[in-house]
N, C-alpha and C positions, 0 to 999 in steps of 0.2 A: 478454530480457519474465518471466524468474522472478530478483527479487531476492535469493528467499533462496536461491540457487544463487551469488552473487557470492562470492568469498574475502574474508577478513575484509581480507585486505590489498589491497586492490584498491579505487580510490575511482574516482567518475566526474568531472572537471576539463571545465570551461565554457571556452573560451578566444572571448570575444566581442571584437565590433570596441572602438578605440580610440577616441575622438574625433574623430582627427586621419583615420582610416579612413573614420568615419562618412561624411564630409563629403565624400569619393571616390565613398561609392555602398555598400561596405562592409557588407552588411546579414547575413553568414553566422553562425553560428551553430557551431564547432566542440566534439560531445561526445565523450571520449578516457576509457579507462584507463589508469588509472598505477598505479604500487606506492606504498603511499603513506609506504615506506622508497625515497626517493631513490636509495639505490647497490644497489638490488637493482633487479631485472628480473623481466618477466611471461611462465612459461612454460605452455605454454597455452594451449586454445584460449574464450574465455570468450562463445562464442559460444551462444547459445541463444531465434535468434528462430519463428518458427511451422515451418520447413520440417526444425531440429533436435526436432521434440517428436511426438507421436503425438496426434490429436483430443483423446482425453477429457483430457490433459495443458494444451491450449490454450486448452480449454470453463473449466477450473477456473482456471485463469490470468487468462484474461480475465476471471471474475467476481472473483478476488482482486482484478486490479490495478485495476477498476471500482471496488470499494472501498478499495482504497488510493490512489487520485488524489481518490475525495471526503473521506476522510478528512486530506489533504494540503489543503484547504481551509480548515481549521478557523480562524480567525479570528484575528490577533494579539492585540490586546486580550484583558484576560481578560475574565471574566463579567461582574467586579464592577461591571469598566467600559463592557462593552456586551453585556448580557444580551441585547436584543433580536437582536444580530449572532447570538450562539451561537445562541438560539433555532430560527432560519431554519437555522443550520446543520445542527442539531439531529433537525430539520427534513426537509432534504435529505437528510442519513443516514440515515434510516427507509426513504424512497424509495429510495436507493439499494439498501440492503442487500434492500429486500422483491425488487426485479429481480433481484438477484442471487441472491436465493436461488430466488428463480421460476426462474432458468436453468439452476442448480443441480439442481433437481426436474424440470425436464421432459428433460433429458439421460439419455439410455440408456448407463449408466454399465455399465465389465464387474461379472460378480456379484462378484466380492470385495471390488471398491469399493462397490455397491451402500448397505450400512450407515454408513458413516464420512461418504460426501458426505450422504446420507440427517439423519446423525446433526449435520453443519457448516449442514447446510440449518437444521436445528431451532433450531440454536445461533443462525444469525441472525433467524433471526424471535425468540428471546430479544432479542438485541439493539437490535435493532426498538423491540419495546415500551419497553424504557428508553429509548431514543429521542427515543419518543413524549413521555416523561416527563418529559425534558429538555427540551423543547421548551417544554411545558407549566410550566414552573416558574416561579413568583411571585418567588424571591430567588438568590443566586449559591448558597448553602449548597445547598439542595433541587438545583440544576441539577446540581453540583459529585456531588453525589450517585448522578442518575442515567448522570451522565455516564460514572464512576467505573464503575460496574457495567454501561455498555453496552460501554467496554473490554476489558473484561475475558473479553470472547468473542472480540477481536480476537486474530488469531492463538497463542489459546488452545490446550488440548489436540485438541481436534474437526479447530480446520486442521491441527496437525501428524501424525494419524492419518490423515486425509482427506492429507495431500502422500503418507503413505509408501503405502495404496495404490495411489497414482497414480506413483509411483515416482519422485514427486519431489524436492528436497533436502528436508527437515525439520527442519532448528534453523534457527531462529529468529535472523533474523540481532539482531547486539546492536550498538548503534549509542554510542560515548562519546563523549565531548564533544560534536564536531558531526555532524551526520547526512549520512550520506553523502549524493553528488551537488546539494552548494550551493558546494563547491569555487570559487574564480576564478582564473584567470589572465588576463592582459590582454593583447592582442596588439600 
């Protein structure tokens, strides 16, 4: 549930049906964790589902994961090639951030986490304003200006402080040449 808690040497691999197995009814996709060094193994638990977290952590991660899911829907074409698609996505980002900021504000946080979570909700509102401006952009340069400002709020200092207050991993994941979770292996 918490992608920030994933060790840097671990990646997610997907085993998908082959063309042949698909013809025989194989529709299962299996997701597995693996060490990025094929000679190394994994030690310890990677489990991080709601049964291993407290309520406050689950509420926070649910909001963070909803924002991340929306971020992953970014159009593949550049704004120069698909400004309308990017503007529509920026509108969705604004809506998602509004819902998640509201969810963070509505939750009753422990006293030592109230200010960091209020600061994060305010950061989300600032990002919403930039996404709204990006959604109204009439050219790619203007879009990029607001896109960059909106992204500056993603996983920034307010997120780190909120995560620390909740006892969650506080180091943003670093992505190398490829993003985690997009590895493929065919069975």
